N, C-alpha and C positions, 0 to 999 in steps of 0.2 A: 588470497584471492583477490583478483582488482575488483574496485567499487564500481568499475560501470558493467563489467563482468557480471556480477552480482544483480545489479539496477536489470541489467538486460533479461536475467535470466527470471528476474520476480515479474516483469512486466509481461511477457511470453506467458507465464506460466497463471498470473494472476488476472491481469486486466482485460482480457477478452472473454475468461472463462465464468468468473463470478459475476458480471454486470457488464452490458455496454457502455455503462455509465463512466465509468472510469477514464479518466484522462492523463495522468503524470503520477508518478512516483518521485518524492523528495527526501533527503536524508537530511538529519539534524544529528551535529555529533557537539557533546559537552566537555568542559573541562575535565569531566571525569572520564571520559572516553565512552559514554555511555553514548547508543546510536538510535534514534528514533527513524520511525519511516514513515512518511504522510502519503496516504493515499488521495490524492484529489478528484474527485468528481466534478463533472460537467454541470451537473444539476445536481441540487441538494434533492433527493428522495428519500424518504424516511425508510423505505423497505430496503434500498441501499445501505444505508446506514446500518440498520439492523443486522444485515447480511454480514459485513464488515466485524462489525462486533461479535458476532455468535462463531464467524471464521477463525478470528485471531485472538479474540479473548473470550475462550469459552468460559472461564468460572465464572 
Protein backbone atom coordinates (compact mmCIF):
# COMPACT_ATOMS: atom_id res chain seq x y z
CA UNK A 1 0.00 0.00 0.00
CA UNK A 2 1.25 3.44 -0.92
CA UNK A 3 2.34 5.68 2.01
CA UNK A 4 0.51 8.62 0.45
CA UNK A 5 -2.73 6.66 0.34
CA UNK A 6 -2.32 5.59 3.98
CA UNK A 7 -1.72 9.22 4.97
CA UNK A 8 -4.80 10.30 3.04
CA UNK A 9 -6.97 7.65 4.72
CA UNK A 10 -5.62 8.53 8.17
CA UNK A 11 -6.24 12.21 7.64
CA UNK A 12 -9.81 11.63 6.47
CA UNK A 13 -10.56 9.21 9.29
CA UNK A 14 -8.79 11.00 12.13
CA UNK A 15 -8.10 14.66 11.67
CA UNK A 16 -11.60 16.06 11.53
CA UNK A 17 -13.37 13.45 13.62
CA UNK A 18 -11.22 13.52 16.75
CA UNK A 19 -10.68 17.27 17.01
CA UNK A 20 -10.72 20.37 14.82
CA UNK A 21 -7.31 21.19 16.28
CA UNK A 22 -5.39 18.69 14.11
CA UNK A 23 -3.41 20.16 11.25
CA UNK A 24 -1.05 17.55 9.72
CA UNK A 25 0.25 14.00 9.87
CA UNK A 26 3.97 13.28 9.53
CA UNK A 27 5.85 9.98 9.30
CA UNK A 28 9.26 9.03 10.60
CA UNK A 29 11.22 5.91 9.63
CA UNK A 30 14.28 4.65 11.46
CA UNK A 31 17.05 2.28 10.39
CA UNK A 32 15.14 -0.69 11.87
CA UNK A 33 12.13 0.03 9.62
CA UNK A 34 10.01 1.23 12.54
CA UNK A 35 7.40 3.81 11.64
CA UNK A 36 6.36 6.65 13.92
CA UNK A 37 3.27 8.70 13.08
CA UNK A 38 3.11 12.28 14.34
CA UNK A 39 -0.17 14.16 14.62
CA UNK A 40 0.52 17.89 14.63
CA UNK A 41 -1.89 20.20 16.42
CA UNK A 42 -2.67 23.78 15.47
CA UNK A 43 -2.30 24.75 19.11
CA UNK A 44 -1.48 22.64 22.15
CA UNK A 45 -4.65 22.07 24.11
CA UNK A 46 -4.32 19.59 26.96
CA UNK A 47 -7.72 18.02 26.19
CA UNK A 48 -6.67 17.24 22.61
CA UNK A 49 -3.41 15.69 23.79
CA UNK A 50 -5.38 13.52 26.23
CA UNK A 51 -7.76 12.46 23.44
CA UNK A 52 -4.82 11.35 21.27
CA UNK A 53 -3.27 9.35 24.10
CA UNK A 54 -6.55 7.64 24.98
CA UNK A 55 -7.42 6.80 21.38
CA UNK A 56 -4.02 5.62 20.13
CA UNK A 57 -2.28 4.50 23.32
CA UNK A 58 -5.08 2.91 25.36
CA UNK A 59 -2.82 0.92 27.71
